[in-house]
DRENDO-1510 file (C-alpha; in Angstrom, 1 decimal, always signed):
<recs>
REC; n; res; u; v; w
REC; 1; MET; +110.6; +104.7; +91.5 .
REC; 2; THR; +109.0; +104.3; +94.9 .
REC; 3; ASP; +105.6; +102.8; +94.8 .
REC; 4; TYR; +102.8; +104.8; +96.5 .
REC; 5; ILE; +101.1; +103.1; +99.5 .
REC; 6; GLY; +98.4; +104.9; +101.4 .
REC; 7; SER; +94.9; +106.1; +101.4 .
REC; 8; GLY; +92.9; +107.2; +98.3 .
REC; 9; PRO; +89.5; +107.1; +96.7 .
REC; 10; TYR; +89.7; +103.5; +95.4 .
REC; 11; CYS; +86.2; +102.5; +96.5 .
REC; 12; TYR; +85.3; +100.1; +93.6 .
REC; 13; ALA; +88.8; +98.5; +93.5 .
REC; 14; ASN; +88.8; +98.0; +97.2 .
REC; 15; SER; +85.3; +96.6; +97.1 .
REC; 16; LEU; +86.1; +94.1; +94.3 .
REC; 17; ALA; +89.2; +93.0; +96.2 .
REC; 18; MET; +87.0; +92.2; +99.2 .
REC; 19; MET; +84.6; +90.3; +97.1 .
REC; 20; LEU; +87.4; +88.1; +95.5 .
REC; 21; GLY; +88.7; +87.2; +98.9 .
REC; 22; ALA; +92.0; +85.3; +99.6 .
REC; 23; GLY; +94.3; +85.5; +96.6 .
REC; 24; ALA; +92.8; +88.6; +95.2 .
REC; 25; PRO; +95.2; +91.0; +93.5 .
REC; 26; SER; +95.9; +94.3; +95.3 .
REC; 27; PRO; +93.4; +97.2; +94.7 .
REC; 28; SER; +96.3; +98.9; +92.9 .
REC; 29; VAL; +96.4; +96.1; +90.3 .
REC; 30; ILE; +92.6; +96.0; +90.1 .
REC; 31; GLU; +92.5; +99.8; +89.4 .
REC; 32; VAL; +94.8; +99.4; +86.5 .
REC; 33; LEU; +92.7; +96.5; +85.1 .
REC; 34; THR; +89.7; +98.8; +85.1 .
REC; 35; GLY; +91.4; +101.0; +82.5 .
REC; 36; SER; +91.0; +104.1; +84.6 .
REC; 37; PRO; +94.6; +105.5; +84.4 .
REC; 38; PHE; +94.6; +105.6; +80.6 .
REC; 39; GLY; +93.1; +109.0; +79.6 .
REC; 40; PHE; +91.5; +112.2; +80.6 .
REC; 41; GLU; +88.1; +113.7; +80.0 .
REC; 42; ILE; +86.0; +116.8; +80.8 .
REC; 43; LEU; +82.4; +115.6; +81.1 .
REC; 44; GLY; +80.0; +117.9; +79.4 .
REC; 45; GLY; +82.9; +120.4; +78.9 .
REC; 46; ARG; +82.8; +121.2; +82.7 .
REC; 47; LEU; +83.8; +118.3; +85.0 .
REC; 48; PRO; +87.5; +117.2; +84.7 .
REC; 49; LEU; +88.3; +113.6; +85.4 .
REC; 50; PHE; +91.7; +111.8; +85.1 .
REC; 51; ASP; +90.1; +108.8; +83.4 .
REC; 52; PRO; +89.5; +107.9; +79.7 .
REC; 53; TYR; +87.0; +109.5; +77.4 .
REC; 54; GLY; +83.8; +107.4; +77.7 .
REC; 55; TRP; +85.0; +105.4; +80.7 .
REC; 56; ASP; +83.0; +104.9; +83.9 .
REC; 57; PRO; +83.6; +102.8; +87.0 .
REC; 58; ASP; +80.7; +100.4; +86.2 .
REC; 59; ARG; +82.3; +99.5; +82.9 .
REC; 60; GLY; +85.7; +99.3; +84.4 .
REC; 61; LEU; +84.6; +96.9; +87.1 .
REC; 62; ASP; +83.2; +94.5; +84.5 .
REC; 63; ASP; +86.5; +94.7; +82.6 .
REC; 64; ALA; +88.5; +93.9; +85.7 .
REC; 65; ILE; +86.3; +91.0; +86.7 .
REC; 66; ARG; +86.6; +89.5; +83.2 .
REC; 67; LEU; +90.4; +90.0; +83.0 .
REC; 68; LEU; +90.9; +88.3; +86.3 .
REC; 69; GLY; +89.0; +85.2; +85.2 .
REC; 70; TRP; +85.8; +85.7; +87.3 .
REC; 71; THR; +82.1; +86.0; +86.5 .
REC; 72; CYS; +79.4; +87.5; +88.6 .
REC; 73; HIS; +75.6; +88.1; +88.5 .
REC; 74; ARG; +74.9; +91.8; +87.9 .
REC; 75; THR; +71.4; +93.0; +88.5 .
REC; 76; GLY; +69.2; +96.0; +89.2 .
REC; 77; ALA; +65.7; +96.7; +90.4 .
REC; 78; GLU; +62.7; +98.9; +89.9 .
REC; 79; ASP; +61.9; +100.0; +93.4 .
REC; 80; ASP; +63.0; +99.7; +97.1 .
REC; 81; ASP; +61.0; +96.6; +97.9 .
REC; 82; GLN; +62.2; +94.6; +94.8 .
REC; 83; ALA; +65.8; +95.8; +95.5 .
REC; 84; LEU; +65.7; +94.8; +99.2 .
REC; 85; ASN; +64.3; +91.4; +98.4 .
REC; 86; MET; +67.0; +91.0; +95.7 .
REC; 87; LEU; +69.7; +91.9; +98.2 .
REC; 88; ARG; +68.5; +89.6; +100.9 .
REC; 89; ASP; +68.3; +86.7; +98.5 .
REC; 90; ALA; +71.9; +87.4; +97.3 .
REC; 91; LEU; +73.2; +87.6; +100.8 .
REC; 92; GLU; +72.2; +84.1; +101.5 .
REC; 93; ARG; +75.0; +83.1; +99.2 .
REC; 94; GLY; +77.6; +85.6; +100.4 .
REC; 95; PRO; +78.4; +89.3; +100.4 .
REC; 96; ALA; +77.2; +91.6; +97.6 .
REC; 97; LEU; +79.1; +94.4; +95.8 .
REC; 98; ILE; +76.8; +97.4; +95.7 .
REC; 99; GLY; +77.2; +100.5; +93.6 .
REC; 100; PRO; +77.1; +103.0; +92.3 .
REC; 101; VAL; +75.5; +104.6; +95.3 .
REC; 102; GLU; +75.1; +108.4; +96.0 .
REC; 103; PHE; +78.0; +109.3; +98.4 .
REC; 104; GLY; +76.2; +112.3; +99.8 .
REC; 105; LEU; +73.3; +110.1; +101.1 .
REC; 106; LEU; +75.6; +107.8; +103.1 .
REC; 107; ARG; +74.6; +109.3; +106.4 .
REC; 108; HIS; +77.1; +107.3; +108.5 .
REC; 109; LEU; +79.8; +109.6; +107.1 .
REC; 110; PRO; +80.3; +113.0; +108.7 .
REC; 111; GLY; +78.8; +115.9; +106.8 .
REC; 112; MET; +76.8; +113.8; +104.3 .
REC; 113; THR; +73.3; +115.2; +104.5 .
REC; 114; GLY; +72.2; +115.3; +100.9 .
REC; 115; PRO; +73.1; +114.3; +97.3 .
REC; 116; ILE; +76.3; +115.7; +95.9 .
REC; 117; GLY; +76.4; +113.8; +92.6 .
REC; 118; SER; +79.3; +111.7; +93.6 .
REC; 119; ASP; +79.4; +107.9; +93.2 .
REC; 120; HIS; +80.7; +105.3; +95.7 .
REC; 121; PHE; +80.8; +101.5; +96.1 .
REC; 122; VAL; +80.5; +99.3; +99.2 .
REC; 123; VAL; +80.3; +95.6; +100.1 .
REC; 124; VAL; +77.1; +94.6; +101.9 .
REC; 125; LEU; +77.4; +91.9; +104.5 .
REC; 126; GLU; +73.9; +91.7; +106.1 .
REC; 127; ALA; +70.5; +93.2; +105.7 .
REC; 128; ASP; +68.6; +92.1; +108.8 .
REC; 129; GLY; +65.6; +93.7; +110.3 .
REC; 130; ASP; +65.8; +97.5; +110.0 .
REC; 131; LEU; +69.6; +97.8; +109.3 .
REC; 132; VAL; +72.0; +97.2; +106.5 .
REC; 133; ARG; +75.6; +96.3; +107.6 .
REC; 134; PHE; +78.4; +96.8; +105.1 .
REC; 135; HIS; +82.1; +97.4; +104.7 .
REC; 136; ASP; +82.6; +100.9; +103.4 .
REC; 137; PRO; +86.1; +101.2; +101.9 .
REC; 138; HIS; +86.0; +105.0; +102.7 .
REC; 139; GLY; +87.4; +103.9; +106.1 .
REC; 140; CYS; +84.4; +102.4; +107.8 .
REC; 141; PRO; +84.3; +98.6; +108.3 .
REC; 142; TYR; +81.0; +97.1; +109.5 .
REC; 143; ALA; +79.2; +100.4; +109.0 .
REC; 144; THR; +75.4; +100.4; +109.4 .
REC; 145; LEU; +72.5; +102.4; +108.0 .
REC; 146; PRO; +68.8; +102.2; +108.5 .
REC; 147; VAL; +67.2; +100.4; +105.5 .
REC; 148; PRO; +65.4; +103.6; +104.1 .
REC; 149; ASP; +68.7; +105.6; +104.2 .
REC; 150; PHE; +70.6; +102.8; +102.5 .
REC; 151; MET; +68.0; +102.4; +99.8 .
REC; 152; ALA; +68.0; +106.2; +99.1 .
REC; 153; ALA; +71.7; +106.1; +98.5 .
REC; 154; TRP; +71.6; +102.9; +96.5 .
REC; 155; ARG; +69.0; +104.2; +94.0 .
REC; 156; ALA; +71.7; +106.5; +92.7 .
REC; 157; ASP; +69.3; +108.9; +91.1 .
REC; 158; THR; +72.0; +111.5; +90.8 .
REC; 159; ILE; +74.7; +109.3; +89.2 .
REC; 160; GLY; +74.7; +110.0; +85.5 .
REC; 161; TYR; +76.4; +106.9; +84.2 .
REC; 162; ARG; +74.3; +104.3; +86.1 .
REC; 163; THR; +72.5; +101.9; +83.8 .
REC; 164; THR; +70.1; +100.5; +86.4 .
REC; 165; ALA; +68.8; +101.6; +89.7 .
REC; 166; TYR; +70.0; +99.5; +92.7 .
REC; 167; THR; +73.0; +98.0; +90.8 .
REC; 168; MET; +74.3; +94.9; +92.6 .
REC; 169; ARG; +77.0; +92.3; +91.7 .
REC; 170; GLY; +76.9; +88.9; +93.5 .
REC; 171; SER; +77.4; +85.2; +93.0 .
REC; 172; PHE; +81.1; +85.7; +92.1 .
REC; 173; GLU; +82.6; +82.6; +90.6 .
REC; 174; ARG; +86.2; +82.0; +89.3 .
REC; 175; VAL; +86.0; +80.3; +85.9 .
REC; 176; ARG; +89.7; +80.3; +85.2 .
REC; 177; ARG; +92.9; +80.9; +87.1 .
REC; 178; VAL; +94.7; +84.1; +85.9 .
REC; 179; SER; +97.7; +85.6; +87.6 .
REC; 180; ALA; +97.8; +89.3; +88.2 .
REC; 181; ASP; +100.6; +89.8; +85.7 .
REC; 182; ASP; +98.8; +87.8; +83.0 .
REC; 183; ALA; +95.6; +89.9; +83.6 .
REC; 184; LEU; +97.7; +93.1; +83.3 .
REC; 185; ARG; +99.3; +91.9; +80.0 .
REC; 186; ALA; +95.8; +91.1; +78.7 .
REC; 187; ALA; +94.6; +94.6; +79.7 .
REC; 188; LEU; +97.3; +96.5; +77.7 .
REC; 189; PRO; +95.5; +96.5; +74.3 .
REC; 190; GLY; +92.5; +98.0; +76.0 .
REC; 191; ALA; +94.6; +100.6; +77.7 .
REC; 192; ALA; +96.1; +101.7; +74.4 .
REC; 193; ALA; +92.6; +101.8; +72.9 .
REC; 194; TRP; +91.4; +104.1; +75.8 .
REC; 195; LEU; +94.4; +106.4; +75.2 .
REC; 196; ARG; +93.8; +106.7; +71.5 .
REC; 197; GLY; +90.1; +107.5; +72.1 .
REC; 198; ARG; +87.1; +105.2; +71.7 .
REC; 199; GLU; +84.1; +106.5; +69.8 .
REC; 200; ASP; +81.8; +103.6; +70.5 .
REC; 201; LEU; +80.6; +104.8; +73.9 .
REC; 202; PRO; +78.1; +107.4; +74.8 .
REC; 203; VAL; +79.3; +110.6; +76.5 .
REC; 204; PRO; +77.4; +113.8; +77.6 .
REC; 205; PRO; +77.3; +116.5; +74.9 .
REC; 206; GLY; +80.4; +118.8; +75.0 .
REC; 207; THR; +82.7; +116.1; +76.5 .
REC; 208; VAL; +86.3; +116.5; +75.4 .
REC; 209; GLY; +88.9; +113.8; +76.0 .
REC; 210; GLY; +92.7; +113.3; +75.9 .
REC; 211; GLU; +95.2; +116.0; +74.9 .
REC; 212; PRO; +92.5; +118.5; +73.8 .
REC; 213; GLY; +90.6; +118.0; +77.1 .
REC; 214; VAL; +93.7; +118.8; +79.2 .
REC; 215; HIS; +94.3; +122.0; +77.2 .
REC; 216; LEU; +90.6; +122.9; +77.7 .
REC; 217; LEU; +91.0; +122.5; +81.5 .
REC; 218; ALA; +94.1; +124.8; +81.3 .
REC; 219; ASP; +92.1; +127.4; +79.4 .
REC; 220; GLN; +89.3; +127.2; +82.0 .
REC; 221; ILE; +91.8; +127.8; +84.8 .
REC; 222; THR; +93.2; +130.7; +82.9 .
REC; 223; GLN; +89.8; +132.3; +82.3 .
REC; 224; ASN; +88.4; +131.8; +85.8 .
REC; 225; LEU; +87.9; +128.3; +87.2 .
REC; 226; ASP; +84.5; +127.6; +88.7 .
REC; 227; PRO; +84.8; +127.2; +92.5 .
REC; 228; GLY; +82.9; +123.9; +92.4 .
REC; 229; VAL; +85.3; +122.5; +89.8 .
REC; 230; ARG; +88.3; +123.7; +91.9 .
REC; 231; ASP; +86.9; +121.8; +94.9 .
REC; 232; HIS; +86.3; +118.7; +92.8 .
REC; 233; LEU; +89.9; +118.8; +91.6 .
REC; 234; ALA; +91.3; +119.4; +95.1 .
REC; 235; HIS; +89.3; +116.9; +97.0 .
REC; 236; PHE; +89.0; +114.1; +94.5 .
REC; 237; ALA; +90.2; +114.3; +90.9 .
REC; 238; ILE; +93.8; +115.1; +91.3 .
REC; 239; ARG; +94.3; +112.7; +94.2 .
REC; 240; VAL; +92.8; +109.7; +92.3 .
REC; 241; GLY; +94.4; +110.7; +89.0 .
REC; 242; ALA; +97.9; +110.8; +90.4 .
REC; 243; ARG; +97.5; +107.5; +92.2 .
REC; 244; ARG; +96.0; +105.7; +89.2 .
REC; 245; LEU; +99.0; +106.7; +87.1 .
REC; 246; ALA; +101.5; +105.8; +89.9 .
REC; 247; ASP; +99.9; +102.4; +90.1 .
REC; 248; ALA; +99.9; +102.0; +86.3 .
REC; 249; ALA; +103.6; +102.9; +86.2 .
REC; 250; ALA; +104.4; +100.3; +88.8 .
REC; 251; ALA; +102.4; +97.7; +86.8 .
REC; 252; LEU; +104.1; +98.6; +83.5 .
REC; 253; SER; +107.5; +98.4; +85.1 .
REC; 254; ARG; +107.0; +95.0; +86.5 .
REC; 255; LEU; +105.9; +93.8; +83.1 .
REC; 256; GLY; +109.0; +95.1; +81.6 .
REC; 257; HIS; +107.4; +98.0; +79.6 .
REC; 258; ASP; +110.0; +100.5; +80.8 .
REC; 259; ARG; +109.3; +103.2; +78.2 .
REC; 260; ALA; +105.6; +103.2; +79.0 .
REC; 261; ALA; +106.3; +103.1; +82.8 .
REC; 262; THR; +108.5; +106.2; +82.4 .
REC; 263; VAL; +105.8; +108.1; +80.7 .
REC; 264; ALA; +103.2; +107.1; +83.3 .
REC; 265; THR; +105.5; +108.1; +86.1 .
REC; 266; ARG; +106.0; +111.5; +84.5 .
REC; 267; GLN; +102.2; +111.9; +84.2 .
REC; 268; ALA; +101.7; +110.9; +87.9 .
REC; 269; ARG; +104.4; +113.4; +88.9 .
REC; 270; LEU; +102.7; +116.2; +86.9 .
REC; 271; ILE; +99.2; +115.5; +88.2 .
REC; 272; GLY; +100.5; +115.1; +91.8 .
REC; 273; ALA; +102.1; +118.6; +91.5 .
REC; 274; LEU; +98.7; +120.1; +90.7 .
REC; 275; GLN; +97.4; +119.4; +94.2 .
REC; 276; ARG; +99.3; +122.1; +96.0 .
REC; 277; ASP; +98.8; +124.7; +93.3 .
REC; 278; ILE; +95.0; +124.2; +93.0 .
REC; 279; VAL; +94.5; +124.2; +96.8 .
REC; 280; ALA; +96.7; +127.3; +97.2 .
REC; 281; GLY; +95.1; +129.1; +94.2 .
REC; 282; ASP; +98.5; +129.3; +92.5 .
REC; 283; LEU; +97.0; +128.9; +89.0 .
REC; 284; GLU; +99.8; +130.0; +86.7 .
REC; 285; PRO; +102.0; +127.0; +87.6 .
REC; 286; ALA; +99.0; +124.7; +87.4 .
REC; 287; VAL; +98.3; +125.9; +83.9 .
REC; 288; GLU; +101.9; +125.3; +82.9 .
REC; 289; THR; +101.8; +121.8; +84.4 .
REC; 290; LEU; +98.7; +121.0; +82.4 .
REC; 291; ARG; +100.2; +122.2; +79.2 .
REC; 292; ARG; +103.2; +119.8; +79.9 .
REC; 293; LEU; +100.8; +117.0; +80.7 .
REC; 294; ALA; +98.6; +117.2; +77.6 .
REC; 295; PRO; +101.0; +115.7; +75.1 .
REC; 296; THR; +101.9; +112.7; +77.4 .
REC; 297; TYR; +98.6; +110.9; +76.6 .
REC; 298; PRO; +99.4; +110.2; +72.9 .
REC; 299; GLU; +103.0; +109.6; +74.0 .
REC; 300; LEU; +101.8; +106.9; +76.4 .
REC; 301; ALA; +99.6; +105.4; +73.7 .
REC; 302; ASP; +102.6; +105.2; +71.4 .
REC; 303; ALA; +104.7; +103.6; +74.1 .
REC; 304; LEU; +102.1; +100.9; +74.5 .
REC; 305; GLY; +102.2; +100.2; +70.8 .
</recs>
């Protein structure tokens, strides 16, 4: 197995690695600790995501921070003025992890002119005068935005899973020393629980997870895939899904969970193969790939015990 190294939409994992500083585990390890590789869901019966039923990045970040032996202060705000004051106060003690934000309102990025309902995370460094300066893990160190533009993105009105407007994490503190491998070992029971399906978390009506969800996506492709969903798969979901499972396979292998690593590698290969087929509109092999992928989720749960 050759580990994947390269770009990918790992915004919250990259942002958390920046916040933890020297000695932080790699973003690939952080991503596995969030639980994201361990499942599949179709939100509302329409939007396919290669992450667990009921999972979201906000919850995953909290899990990774805890598993790594850190705490932080997580806050929100009611309006722009309160949020800006909260941010400036936090920045006196160090950078702040901001998100979710609305990706389409980050106007420093080419082509972003309005909401697209896509989440993102950044690390804010300064909020002086009329500008906010931040590290954007989407390839833009020391990016800047005028305060009104940044606040509009940070409100995250279009992000369905947000629990507060203007979500911010700051005042990070290490409360115990945990190695990356020990954190990964501690995460495995949660990974198995995600794969088996958690019923304690809210999901939009019509959401289908796991093996049935993958079959539902295959049915939708067979019947006539919505062009917006096809673009979502091609530009985001397949890329991040394949990388998550490649990283999970590498983590499981280094922990000695060879059977689980083999299953995760097979999943990563299957999902990665979808990229060309979806982009090219070659849907018959994509459907076949999804039918082969579907039973691997309970198989991985069984391998994790």
